[in-house]
ZAMARGU-4260 file (C-alpha; in steps of 0.2 Angstrom, whole numbers, plus 5000, padded with zeros to 4 digits):
<rodrens>
0) 5098/4947/5034 | 5117/4948/5034 | 5117/4937/5018 | 5104/4949/5010 | 5114/4964/5014
5) 5130/4957/5007 | 5122/4950/4991 | 5115/4967/4988 | 5131/4977/4990 | 5140/4964/4979
10) 5126/4966/4965 | 5128/4985/4967 | 5146/4984/4964 | 5145/4972/4950 | 5132/4985/4942
15) 5143/4999/4944 | 5158/4990/4936 | 5147/4988/4920 | 5139/5005/4920 | 5153/5017/4926
20) 5168/5011/4916 | 5177/5028/4915 | 5174/5033/4933 | 5180/5017/4941 | 5194/5014/4928
25) 5209/5016/4939 | 5201/5007/4954 | 5192/4994/4944 | 5203/4979/4949 | 5201/4983/4968
30) 5182/4985/4966 | 5181/4968/4956 | 5191/4961/4971 | 5179/4967/4983 | 5164/4961/4974
35) 5171/4944/4972 | 5176/4943/4990 | 5159/4949/4996 | 5151/4935/4986 | 5162/4922/4993
40) 5159/4928/5011 | 5140/4927/5007 | 5141/4908/5005 | 5147/4907/5024 | 5133/4918/5031
45) 5119/4904/5033 | 5131/4894/5045 | 5137/4910/5053 | 5119/4916/5057 | 5114/4899/5064
50) 5130/4898/5075 | 5129/4916/5080 | 5113/4912/5090 | 5124/4902/5102 | 5142/4910/5100
55) 5144/4929/5103 | 5161/4928/5093 | 5152/4923/5077 | 5137/4935/5080 | 5150/4949/5081
60) 5159/4942/5065 | 5143/4943/5056 | 5141/4961/5062 | 5158/4965/5055 | 5154/4957/5038
65) 5138/4969/5037 | 5148/4984/5042 | 5162/4981/5029 | 5149/4978/5016 | 5140/4994/5020
70) 5157/5003/5020 | 5162/4997/5003 | 5146/5003/4996 | 5148/5020/5005 | 5166/5022/4998
75) 5161/5019/4980 | 5145/5029/4981 | 5154/5044/4989 | 5167/5042/4976 | 5154/5044/4962
80) 5147/5058/4972 | 5163/5068/4971 | 5166/5065/4952 | 5147/5069/4949 | 5140/5056/4937
85) 5128/5069/4930 | 5141/5075/4918 | 5140/5068/4900 | 5152/5055/4893 | 5164/5067/4885
90) 5163/5078/4901 | 5168/5064/4911 | 5183/5060/4901 | 5189/5078/4902 | 5186/5078/4921
95) 5196/5062/4923 | 5212/5072/4920 | 5208/5087/4932 | 5217/5088/4950 | 5201/5086/4959
100) 5197/5069/4950 | 5215/5064/4954 | 5213/5067/4973 | 5196/5058/4973 | 5204/5043/4965
105) 5218/5043/4978 | 5206/5044/4992 | 5195/5030/4986 | 5211/5020/4983 | 5216/5022/5001
110) 5198/5018/5008 | 5198/5002/4997 | 5215/4997/5004 | 5207/4998/5022 | 5193/4988/5016
115) 5203/4975/5009 | 5213/4974/5026 | 5197/4971/5035 | 5190/4958/5023 | 5207/4948/5025
120) 5204/4949/5044 | 5186/4943/5042 | 5193/4928/5032 | 5205/4923/5045 | 5192/4925/5059
125) 5180/4914/5049 | 5193/4900/5048 | 5197/4901/5066 | 5178/4900/5071 | 5175/4885/5059
130) 5162/4894/5049 | 5157/4882/5035 | 5151/4886/5017 | 5133/4880/5017 | 5127/4890/5002
135) 5116/4880/4990 | 5114/4895/4978 | 5095/4892/4979 | 5089/4910/4981 | 5090/4914/4963
140) 5080/4898/4958 | 5068/4901/4973 | 5065/4919/4966 | 5061/4913/4949 | 5050/4900/4955
145) 5041/4913/4965 | 5039/4924/4950 | 5032/4910/4940 | 5021/4904/4953 | 5003/4908/4950
150) 4996/4917/4965 | 4977/4917/4968 | 4976/4928/4982 | 4963/4939/4973 | 4951/4925/4974
155) 4956/4921/4992 | 4943/4924/5005 | 4947/4935/5020 | 4936/4923/5030 | 4949/4910/5029
160) 4957/4919/5044 | 4941/4918/5054 | 4939/4902/5064 | 4932/4900/5081 | 4924/4918/5082
165) 4906/4914/5078 | 4900/4913/5096 | 4910/4928/5101 | 4903/4938/5086 | 4885/4933/5091
170) 4888/4938/5110 | 4895/4955/5106 | 4882/4959/5092 | 4869/4957/5105 | 4878/4968/5117
175) 4881/4981/5104 | 4863/4982/5099 | 4854/4979/5116 | 4839/4991/5116 | 4837/4989/5134
180) 4853/4998/5137 | 4852/5016/5130 | 4866/5024/5139 | 4883/5026/5130 | 4891/5009/5134
185) 4910/5005/5131 | 4911/4987/5126 | 4929/4979/5126 | 4938/4965/5117 | 4953/4959/5127
190) 4966/4947/5123 | 4985/4944/5120 | 4993/4950/5103 | 4989/4939/5088 | 4972/4932/5096
195) 4961/4940/5083 | 4954/4955/5092 | 4955/4967/5077 | 4949/4953/5066 | 4933/4951/5076
200) 4930/4970/5078 | 4931/4972/5059 | 4919/4958/5057 | 4907/4967/5069 | 4910/4984/5061
205) 4906/4977/5044 | 4891/4967/5049 | 4875/4972/5040 | 4865/4972/5056 | 4877/4984/5064
210) 4877/4996/5049 | 4858/4997/5048 | 4857/4999/5067 | 4870/5014/5069 | 4868/5030/5059
215) 4886/5034/5060 | 4901/5023/5062 | 4919/5028/5064 | 4934/5016/5065 | 4951/5023/5071
220) 4967/5013/5076 | 4975/5020/5092 | 4991/5010/5094 | 5006/5017/5103 | 5012/5029/5090
225) 4996/5040/5088 | 4994/5058/5096 | 4977/5063/5103 | 4976/5077/5090 | 4979/5064/5076
230) 4966/5053/5082 | 4953/5067/5084 | 4957/5072/5066 | 4955/5055/5059 | 4938/5053/5067
235) 4932/5069/5060 | 4939/5064/5043 | 4929/5048/5043 | 4912/5057/5045 | 4918/5071/5033
240) 4912/5085/5043 | 4925/5097/5037 | 4939/5098/5025 | 4956/5091/5030 | 4965/5107/5028
245) 4953/5116/5040 | 4955/5102/5053 | 4974/5104/5053 | 4972/5122/5059 | 4960/5118/5074
250) 4965/5117/5092 | 4962/5101/5102 | 4946/5108/5111 | 4939/5114/5094 | 4941/5096/5087
255) 4933/5088/5103 | 4918/5101/5102 | 4916/5098/5084 | 4916/5079/5086 | 4904/5080/5101
260) 4892/5090/5091 | 4893/5079/5075 | 4889/5063/5085 | 4874/5070/5094 | 4862/5069/5080
265) 4862/5050/5077 | 4865/5034/5086 | 4884/5030/5083 | 4897/5016/5085 | 4915/5021/5087
270) 4928/5008/5086 | 4945/5012/5095 | 4957/4998/5090 | 4973/4993/5100 | 4972/5005/5115
275) 4987/5003/5126 | 4985/5015/5140 | 4971/5020/5151 | 4976/5039/5149 | 4971/5038/5130
280) 4953/5033/5134 | 4952/5047/5147 | 4958/5060/5135 | 4946/5053/5121 | 4930/5050/5131
285) 4926/5069/5131 | 4923/5067/5112 | 4908/5055/5114 | 4892/5062/5120 | 4880/5052/5130
290) 4862/5057/5124 | 4854/5040/5129 | 4851/5034/5111 | 4860/5018/5112 | 4876/5023/5105
295) 4892/5012/5108 | 4911/5013/5109 | 4920/4996/5105 | 4938/4995/5110 | 4951/4982/5108
300) 4965/4981/5120 | 4978/4968/5127 | 4976/4975/5144 | 4962/4971/5156 | 4964/4987/5167
305) 4962/4998/5151 | 4945/4988/5147 | 4939/4990/5165 | 4944/5008/5167 | 4935/5012/5151
310) 4918/5006/5158 | 4918/4999/5175 | 4899/4994/5173 | 4902/4983/5158 | 4912/4966/5159
315) 4926/4965/5146 | 4924/4951/5133 | 4940/4941/5135 | 4945/4931/5119 | 4950/4913/5122
320) 4964/4904/5114 | 4958/4891/5100 | 4954/4874/5104 | 4963/4859/5095 | 4949/4857/5082
325) 4948/4875/5078 | 4967/4876/5077 | 4968/4862/5065 | 4954/4869/5054 | 4963/4886/5053
330) 4980/4878/5050 | 4973/4868/5035 | 4963/4882/5028 | 4979/4892/5026 | 4990/4877/5021
335) 4978/4872/5007 | 4971/4890/5003 | 4962/4885/4986 | 4956/4868/4990 | 4949/4857/5005
340) 4962/4847/5014 | 4949/4832/5012 | 4949/4835/4993 | 4968/4836/4993 | 4968/4818/4998
345) 4979/4821/5014 | 4987/4805/5020 | 4985/4801/5038 | 5004/4803/5041 | 5003/4821/5034
350) 4988/4825/5045 | 4997/4817/5060 | 5012/4829/5056 | 4999/4843/5054 | 4993/4840/5071
355) 5010/4840/5079 | 5013/4857/5071 | 4996/4863/5076 | 5000/4859/5094 | 5016/4869/5094
360) 5006/4885/5090 | 4997/4885/5107 | 4980/4890/5100 | 4986/4907/5094 | 4978/4912/5078
365) 4992/4922/5072 | 5004/4909/5074 | 4993/4896/5065 | 4990/4908/5051 | 5009/4911/5048
370) 5014/4893/5050 | 4999/4888/5037 | 5005/4902/5025 | 5023/4894/5026 | 5016/4877/5023
375) 5005/4883/5008 | 5021/4886/4998 | 5029/4869/5003 | 5027/4852/4996 | 5012/4843/5004
380) 5022/4828/5010 | 5026/4821/5028 | 5045/4823/5025 | 5044/4842/5021 | 5032/4845/5035
385) 5043/4836/5047 | 5058/4846/5041 | 5048/4861/5046 | 5044/4854/5063 | 5062/4849/5067
390) 5069/4866/5061 | 5061/4876/5075 | 5067/4878/5093 | 5051/4873/5102 | 5060/4873/5119
395) 5058/4892/5122 | 5042/4892/5133 | 5030/4906/5128 | 5040/4911/5112 | 5031/4899/5100
400) 5024/4913/5090 | 5041/4922/5089 | 5049/4905/5083 | 5036/4903/5070 | 5038/4921/5064
405) 5057/4918/5063 | 5055/4902/5054 | 5044/4910/5041 | 5056/4924/5039 | 5071/4913/5038
410) 5062/4903/5024 | 5062/4918/5013 | 5075/4921/4999 | 5086/4936/5003 | 5078/4948/4991
415) 5062/4945/4999 | 5069/4946/5017 | 5074/4964/5013 | 5056/4967/5006 | 5048/4961/5022
420) 5060/4970/5034 | 5056/4986/5024 | 5038/4986/5030 | 5045/4990/5047 | 5047/5008/5041
425) 5028/5010/5041 | 5017/5015/5057 | 5006/5002/5065 | 4990/4999/5056 | 4996/5010/5042
430) 4987/5007/5025 | 5002/5004/5013 | 4999/5008/4994 | 5004/4992/4985 | 5011/5001/4970
435) 5021/5014/4980 | 5028/5000/4991 | 5034/4990/4975 | 5042/5006/4968 | 5051/5009/4985
440) 5058/4991/4984 | 5064/4994/4966 | 5072/5010/4971 | 5081/5001/4985 | 5088/4988/4973
445) 5079/4974/4981 | 5070/4969/4965 | 5081/4960/4952 | 5078/4963/4933 | 5072/4947/4926
450) 5071/4943/4908 | 5056/4948/4898 | 5048/4955/4915 | 5048/4973/4922 | 5054/4975/4939
455) 5036/4980/4944 | 5029/4963/4938 | 5043/4955/4949 | 5039/4966/4964 | 5020/4962/4962
460) 5024/4943/4962 | 5035/4945/4978 | 5021/4955/4986 | 5009/4941/4982 | 5021/4928/4989
465) 5022/4938/5005 | 5003/4939/5006 | 5002/4920/5003 | 5014/4917/5017 | 5003/4928/5028
470) 5017/4940/5032 | 5006/4954/5024 | 4987/4956/5023 | 4977/4964/5009 | 4965/4978/5014
475) 4959/4981/4996 | 4962/4975/4979 | 4960/4983/4962 | 4947/4977/4949 | 4961/4968/4940
480) 4965/4958/4956 | 4982/4968/4960 | 4985/4974/4978 | 4979/4992/4981 | 4981/4993/4999
485) 4989/4982/5012 | 4995/4981/5030 | 5005/4971/5042 | 5000/4964/5059 | 5008/4973/5073
490) 5016/4957/5080 | 5024/4955/5063 | 5028/4973/5062 | 5037/4972/5079 | 5047/4957/5072
495) 5052/4966/5056 | 5058/4981/5066 | 5068/4970/5078 | 5077/4960/5065 | 5080/4976/5055
500) 5087/4986/5069 | 5098/4971/5074 | 5107/4971/5056 | 5107/4990/5055 | 5094/4989/5041
505) 5082/5001/5048 | 5078/5012/5063 | 5061/5019/5068 | 5063/5036/5077 | 5047/5041/5087
510) 5043/5053/5101 | 5046/5038/5113 | 5064/5036/5107 | 5068/5053/5100 | 5086/5050/5096
515) 5092/5032/5100 | 5110/5028/5101 | 5110/5016/5086 | 5103/5030/5074 | 5120/5034/5069
520) 5123/5016/5060 | 5106/5015/5052 | 5104/5013/5034 | 5086/5018/5034 | 5077/5029/5046
525) 5058/5032/5047 | 5051/5046/5058 | 5034/5043/5066 | 5025/5058/5074 | 5041/5068/5077
530) 5040/5086/5075 | 5049/5096/5061 | 5060/5105/5074 | 5066/5088/5082 | 5070/5081/5064
535) 5080/5096/5060 | 5089/5095/5076 | 5093/5076/5072 | 5098/5080/5054 | 5110/5094/5059
540) 5120/5084/5073 | 5118/5066/5067 | 5132/5056/5059 | 5120/5045/5048 | 5133/5047/5034
545) 5127/5031/5025 | 5109/5035/5026 | 5100/5027/5011 | 5081/5030/5015 | 5072/5044/5025
550) 5054/5043/5028 | 5042/5053/5039 | 5024/5050/5044 | 5011/5058/5055 | 5019/5076/5055
555) 5011/5092/5059 | 5009/5106/5045 | 5025/5115/5049 | 5038/5121/5037 | 5055/5112/5037
560) 5071/5118/5031 | 5086/5110/5022 | 5096/5100/5035 | 5085/5085/5031 | 5091/5085/5014
565) 5110/5085/5018 | 5111/5066/5016 | 5118/5065/4999 | 5118/5046/4998 | 5099/5044/4999
570) 5090/5033/4987 | 5072/5035/4994 | 5066/5052/5001 | 5048/5051/5007 | 5041/5067/5015
575) 5023/5067/5009 | 5016/5073/5026 | 5026/5089/5026 | 5018/5105/5020 | 5026/5121/5014
580) 5042/5112/5010 | 5057/5123/5006 | 5067/5112/4993 | 5085/5119/4993 | 5096/5119/4977
585) 5107/5106/4987 | 5095/5092/4981 | 5104/5092/4965 | 5119/5084/4974 | 5109/5069/4979
590) 5114/5060/4963 | 5109/5042/4970 | 5091/5047/4974 | 5078/5036/4965 | 5062/5038/4974
595) 5056/5056/4978 | 5039/5058/4987 | 5034/5076/4993 | 5019/5084/5001 | 5015/5102/4997
600) 5031/5111/4992 | 5034/5129/4989 | 5047/5128/4975 | 5057/5114/4966 | 5074/5120/4960
605) 5079/5117/4941 | 5094/5106/4949 | 5082/5092/4951 | 5087/5088/4934 | 5104/5082/4940
610) 5096/5068/4948 | 5100/5056/4934 | 5096/5040/4944 | 5078/5046/4949 | 5065/5033/4945
615) 5049/5038/4954 | 5042/5056/4957 | 5026/5058/4967 | 5021/5076/4971 | 5004/5079/4980
620) 5004/5098/4978 | 5016/5111/4972 | 5022/5125/4960 | 5027/5122/4942 | 5038/5107/4939
625) 5055/5112/4931 | 5057/5107/4913 | 5074/5100/4918 | 5065/5085/4926 | 5062/5078/4909
630) 5080/5076/4906 | 5081/5061/4917 | 5080/5046/4906 | 5078/5034/4921 | 5060/5040/4925
635) 5048/5026/4928 | 5034/5034/4937 | 5028/5052/4938 | 5012/5057/4948 | 5010/5075/4950
640) 4996/5088/4952 | 4999/5094/4934 | 5014/5094/4923 | 5018/5101/4905 | 5033/5091/4898
645) 5043/5099/4883 | 5037/5098/4866 | 5048/5084/4860 | 5052/5070/4873 | 5057/5052/4873
650) 5057/5042/4889 | 5059/5023/4886 | 5057/5018/4904 | 5042/5028/4908 | 5027/5017/4914
655) 5016/5030/4923 | 5012/5048/4919 | 4999/5057/4929 | 4993/5071/4927 | 4999/5078/4910
660) 4994/5093/4900 | 4999/5098/4882 | 5001/5117/4887 | 5002/5129/4873 | 5010/5118/4860
665) 5001/5115/4843 | 5010/5098/4840 | 5020/5087/4851 | 5033/5073/4848 | 5031/5062/4864
670) 5037/5045/4864 | 5034/5034/4879 | 5034/5016/4871 | 5032/5007/4887 | 5019/5018/4896
675) 5005/5008/4906 | 4996/5021/4915 | 4991/5038/4908 | 4981/5053/4915 | 4979/5067/4903
680) 4970/5085/4903 | 4964/5093/4887 | 4958/5111/4888 | 4959/5117/4870 | 4949/5110/4854
685) 4965/5106/4844 | 4972/5096/4858 | 4961/5081/4852 | 4972/5077/4837 | 4987/5079/4848
690) 4980/5066/4860 | 4976/5054/4846 | 4994/5056/4840 | 5001/5051/4858 | 4989/5036/4860
695) 4994/5029/4843 | 5011/5025/4851 | 5005/5017/4867 | 5005/4998/4864 | 5006/4993/4882
700) 4993/5005/4890 | 4982/4997/4904 | 4975/5012/4912 | 4969/5028/4903 | 4960/5044/4911
705) 4956/5058/4899 | 4950/5074/4908 | 4942/5087/4896 | 4936/5105/4901 | 4919/5109/4898
710) 4924/5118/4882 | 4932/5103/4874 | 4924/5087/4868 | 4931/5069/4870 | 4931/5063/4852
715) 4941/5047/4852 | 4937/5029/4848 | 4949/5017/4857 | 4946/5004/4844 | 4958/5015/4833
720) 4973/5012/4846 | 4985/4998/4849 | 4980/4995/4867 | 4961/4992/4863 | 4962/4974/4867
725) 4971/4975/4883 | 4966/4991/4892 | 4958/4987/4909 | 4953/5004/4916 | 4946/5019/4907
730) 4940/5036/4914 | 4932/5049/4902 | 4928/5065/4910 | 4920/5077/4898 | 4906/5078/4885
735) 4904/5069/4869 | 4900/5080/4854 | 4881/5081/4848 | 4876/5069/4862 | 4884/5055/4851
740) 4882/5036/4853 | 4894/5026/4865 | 4909/5021/4856 | 4915/5003/4855 | 4924/5001/4872
745) 4940/4991/4874 | 4933/4973/4877 | 4944/4968/4892 | 4939/4983/4903 | 4937/4979/4921
750) 4933/4997/4927 | 4924/5011/4917 | 4921/5029/4924 | 4911/5042/4914 | 4907/5060/4919
755) 4898/5074/4910 | 4896/5064/4894 | 4879/5071/4890 | 4873/5056/4880 | 4856/5057/4872
760) 4855/5038/4869 | 4854/5025/4882 | 4872/5019/4885 | 4867/5003/4893 | 4865/4992/4878
765) 4884/4994/4873 | 4890/4995/4891 | 4882/4978/4896 | 4891/4969/4883 | 4908/4972/4892
770) 4910/4954/4898 | 4924/4958/4911 | 4917/4974/4918 | 4918/4974/4937 | 4915/4992/4942
775) 4905/5005/4933 | 4904/5023/4939 | 4892/5036/4930 | 4894/5053/4936 | 4885/5070/4933
780) 4876/5071/4917 | 4882/5056/4909 | 4865/5052/4901 | 4851/5065/4897 | 4837/5053/4892
785) 4822/5048/4901 | 4823/5029/4899 | 4837/5016/4903 | 4836/4998/4901 | 4848/4984/4908
790) 4843/4968/4898 | 4844/4950/4902 | 4862/4943/4902 | 4869/4960/4902 | 4884/4965/4914
795) 4889/4946/4918 | 4904/4951/4929 | 4898/4968/4936 | 4900/4969/4955 | 4899/4988/4959
800) 4888/5001/4950 | 4888/5020/4955 | 4876/5032/4947 | 4880/5047/4957 | 4884/5066/4956
805) 4900/5065/4966 | 4916/5060/4958 | 4926/5059/4974 | 4916/5054/4990 | 4930/5062/5001
810) 4927/5079/4994 | 4913/5090/5002 | 4904/5097/4987 | 4889/5109/4990 | 4885/5112/4972
815) 4885/5098/4959 | 4874/5093/4945 | 4862/5078/4945 | 4868/5061/4939 | 4855/5058/4927
820) 4844/5073/4928 | 4830/5067/4916 | 4829/5049/4921 | 4811/5043/4924 | 4811/5025/4920
825) 4825/5012/4924 | 4821/4994/4919 | 4831/4980/4925 | 4826/4964/4917 | 4827/4947/4925
830) 4845/4939/4923 | 4854/4956/4921 | 4869/4960/4933 | 4869/4943/4940 | 4884/4946/4951
835) 4880/4964/4957 | 4885/4967/4975 | 4884/4985/4978 | 4873/4999/4970 | 4874/5017/4974
840) 4861/5029/4967 | 4860/5047/4971 | 4853/5063/4963 | 4841/5055/4950 | 4826/5065/4956
845) 4815/5062/4941 | 4815/5043/4945 | 4798/5039/4952 | 4798/5020/4952 | 4812/5009/4958
850) 4819/4996/4945 | 4815/4977/4948 | 4830/4972/4958 | 4821/4958/4968 | 4829/4945/4956
855) 4847/4952/4959 | 4849/4941/4974 | 4868/4944/4974 | 4865/4962/4979 | 4873/4965/4997
860) 4872/4984/4999 | 4861/4997/4992 | 4863/5016/4995 | 4851/5029/4990 | 4853/5048/4993
865) 4845/5063/4987 | 4831/5055/4977 | 4813/5061/4975 | 4801/5060/4990 | 4789/5050/4980
870) 4802/5036/4976 | 4808/5036/4995 | 4789/5033/5000 | 4787/5018/4988 | 4803/5011/4997
875) 4797/5013/5015 | 4801/4997/5025 | 4785/4985/5025 | 4774/4999/5019 | 4780/5005/5002
880) 4774/4998/4986 | 4792/4994/4980 | 4798/4988/4996 | 4798/4970/4990 | 4811/4975/4977
885) 4824/4978/4990 | 4819/4969/5005 | 4832/4955/5002 | 4846/4967/5002 | 4856/4965/5019
890) 4863/4982/5020 | 4852/4997/5016 | 4856/5016/5017 | 4840/5026/5012 | 4842/5045/5012
895) 4855/5055/5022
</rodrens>
C-alpha cells in the first residue's frame, strides 16, 4: 500500500506542475524535486514492504515514507487553498504580487525545505538498511492489460461459488417447511467465517419452494454494526407496511408492535444473517409472533452459544469444511470460470499443482474462491501456479485464509490496491452502487486517464477485475451487463480495513470505537452508526488536518451543524444519511472537493460555485440548486431531485444529468457533447422543440428518460437523433398525441419503460422486433385497446416483462390507474418470448382468459395481483381451466 500512496502523491504533484503554472511558479523547482524523489523512493518500496514483515526498522521506514508523501501533498494543497484557485487567470497573476501571496509562497518554501530534509534522511536510512530497487515498472502495463482484458462476469453464474452445500440445503428445506412443527421455530446455521453460511441462507431464501410456502419473507443482515432500531426499520421497509419517513419518527416499542401485527396475518420466514451476540436475538424475538402457523426464523452465526440460545429445542445446523473433492471442484470452477477444467486440457502436472494449492486452503470455501479468482487471471501453466504456491507463507497455522487474502491483494497493481482498500469505508453487508463507487475512485485520483477511454470506463474495468478475482461479489447487474449493486464478504472487509488502517489510508469510526487514537493520522474516515452530536464533537476537537474523505452511514434523522465541513482538503464528502442539513457558506473554501453527496438539505449557498474541481453532485432532496453550480466546468455527474440550468450552458465533461427541467425559457443553448445519461422533465407544450434541439447534439447518449406532465405530449422519434443506434435504455413517461403508433425504437435497446402512453394500437408488433430487449416495463394506461398479440419469434431476448400500475414498487400508492384498463384478450403464440424468466401482471381487470404460457418453458416466476375474480378462478391450482398454462412455473404469486 505504501507504493500506492507514494505513486499517487507523485502523480498528483506532476499534475499540479502542469496545471498550476502561475501559482507554483517560484516553488516549481522544489515541487519537481519532490516529485522526482518520491518516484525514486517508490522503486524501493516492494523490497521494503517484504523486509518490513521481519524487520521493525524497515517497517518504521516505510511508515516514514508514507507520512512524508502525505505531508508533501498536504503542503501543496494547503498552499493552493490559501491562494484560492477559483480566481480567473488574470486575477491569479494580479494576486501573485499581493503581500498575502508573498507570505504564502514563503511559508510553502519553508515547509518544502523541511520535507527535503526528511527525504534526504529517508534516503540515507534506505542505504543503511540495504533496501533494494525491485521495481519492474509493471503496474502501468498490468493496468493496461486489465483494461483491455475482456471480462465476462455478466455471464458468470453465482452458482459457481456453491459447492458441497446440496445436502445441507436439502436438510434445511425439510426443517423449514416441516408441517409437523407448527410452532415458531428458530433454525440456525453455524460455522466459522468464510464457510458459506450466508451463501446457503440466500440459496434457501430464494428457493421457489420456500417462496411458495411462506406468505411473507424478510431478509435482514445483523452484523456487529447495526442498532436494534435500524434492524426493526429495515424489516418493516422490506414488507412495505409504512413509508420510510414515518418509520424514522417511531419509537422502538411502536416498531416492534407494528412488526408483530404485520407478521400475524401470514406464515412468515425471517432471515437474520450474521448474528454475533445472544442479546441481539433476545431484543429482536419480541417482534416475531408465534401463532402456530409454521412460521420460521433462520439465523446464521459463527457462535454456537448464540444458536443454542435462540431456540434450545432445535439443534443448530453446523456447516462442515469441504472435503478434497469438493475443494478441488470449487477451486477449478473459479480458476476456469468460462470453461471446464477438462475442456481446458489441463496437464497432469498443472492438476497436481492445483491439488497442492487446494490442500493449503483447508477446505474453507472463501479461501478457495479467492485463490481461484487469483489463478483465473494467471497463465494456466505449472510454473506460474508453482510460483503462487511458493510466494505464500504457509507456516502460520490457522492463518491460511489470511495468507491467501494477502497474496491476492499484493498481486494487485497499486491503482487497484487503493480501489480495494476503499471498500473498507462501507458498512458490513452494505449494497454498494457500482456507479457511485467508481465515481468516488475517480474523485480520489485512483483511476488514471487512459487514451481514448473515459475514467468511468477504466473504473468499470477495474471493478470487473476485482470481481473476477473474487475480492468483490455482484448483487445485481443492469441489463447491459454492468454492475448495479455489489458487496464485500465480511472477512475481506476486515482484511481491507486492517490493511488500510495500518497505512493511515482509512479509519472506520463506529459506536464501538468512538474516537480511536489513530483518527488524527487518517486520510479517510467513515462514520458508522455514530450520532450527529458525536460527529460534531469529533469534528471540533480532531486534528485530522489532512482528511481527504468523510463518509457517514446509518445515522438518525438529526440536524447537523457546520463543524463537519471544516476539513478544507476534502475530496469526497458523502453525507447522504443526514437530514435537514445546514450547509454553511464555508463550503465554498473546500476547493479540492470532487465528490459531494448529500441527503435532505435546507439550503445550499451560492458559494458552491467556487468548488472548481467538483466532478460528482448527488443530492437526494433539497431546495433550489444555485445557478453558480453550473459555472463548474469539471462537472461529470449531476443527479438531483430537479434542477434548472441557465439558458446558455456548455459542459464538455458532463456524462450524467438527472433530473433537469427547462424552466421558463422559450429557447435553450445547452451543449453537453459527451453526455451519456439524461433524465428530463417537460411541462409546457413548446418544450418539445427545445428537447429536440438538445437531443440533436447528444452523440454518445446510452440512457434517456423523458417525463412529461399530463398536459404535455411526447412527440419524438429517436430515429431522428444521432444516438439512435446505440441507446440502451429508454423511459418515456407521458401520453403520445392522438393515440399514435409506436415509433421506431432504437434497435440496440436492452431496457424500455413506458407509462401513460394511451396508445390505441397494439404496441407489441413493433416492440417484439427489438432483438436485444431484456426488460420491458409497461405502466398505467400504456395501451387502451382490447386485444394484444405476441407473435412467434417475437421478443427473442426478453427476460423480464412488467405490465403493472406501479412505477416504483417501493412506494405505497393507494390510488393508481389500471395498467391496461380495456385489455380483454392477450394472445401469446408458440415460440414468442423464448427466454422470458419473470412476468408481473397487475390491474388488467378486463382480462378474463389467461394467455397460453404453457410453451414458455423458461418462465421461472409469475406474479399476478389485482386481477378479475373470473381470471383467478380459472387459474386455481389443479381445478382451474387455465391452470395447465402456468403449472410448470416454479414460483407463483397469485393475488395479494
